[in-house]
C-alpha positions in Angstrom: 40.5 -48.5 3.2 40.5 -52.2 2.1 36.8 -52.3 2.8 36.1 -49.7 0.1 38.0 -51.8 -2.5 35.8 -54.8 -2.2 32.5 -52.9 -1.7 29.7 -52.0 -4.0 29.5 -48.3 -4.2 26.0 -46.9 -4.6 25.1 -43.1 -5.2 21.7 -42.4 -3.7 19.6 -40.1 -5.8 17.8 -37.3 -4.2 14.4 -38.5 -5.6 14.8 -41.8 -3.6 15.4 -40.0 -0.4 12.6 -37.4 -0.9 10.1 -39.9 -1.9 11.0 -42.0 1.1 10.5 -39.0 3.4 7.1 -38.5 1.7 6.1 -42.0 2.6 6.6 -43.8 -0.8 6.8 -47.4 0.2 8.9 -48.4 -2.9 11.5 -45.8 -2.1 11.5 -46.8 1.5 12.0 -50.4 0.5 14.9 -49.5 -1.7 16.7 -47.6 1.0 15.9 -50.3 3.6 17.3 -53.1 1.5 20.5 -51.1 0.8 21.0 -50.3 4.4 20.3 -53.7 5.6 22.2 -55.6 2.9 24.5 -58.4 3.9 26.7 -57.3 1.0 29.5 -54.7 1.6 27.8 -51.6 0.3 29.0 -48.1 0.6 26.1 -45.5 0.2 27.1 -42.1 -1.2 25.5 -38.7 -1.3 27.1 -35.9 -3.3 26.8 -32.2 -2.2 24.0 -31.6 -4.9 21.9 -34.5 -3.7 22.4 -33.4 -0.1 21.5 -29.8 -0.8 18.4 -30.8 -2.9 17.1 -33.1 -0.1 17.5 -30.3 2.5 16.0 -27.6 0.2 12.9 -29.9 -0.6 12.5 -30.9 3.1 12.6 -27.3 4.3 10.2 -26.3 1.5 7.8 -29.1 2.3 7.9 -28.6 6.1 7.4 -24.8 5.7 4.4 -25.3 3.5 2.8 -27.9 5.8 3.3 -25.8 8.8 1.7 -22.7 7.1 -1.6 -24.5 6.4 
């Protein structure tokens, strides 16, 4: 776990993920830069963020498929 000690820890908010899935270029850029960073970054999702992203994704996909 030495990697975790020297790492920048970042909690990803659900709005960044949801906006990225909707095609928001700024949200996509933020996630891309965090993932591709040369720095040691550990990305976190808590259960609430995970559940919200899943719920919104299901709701959005259900709405689109019913049109």
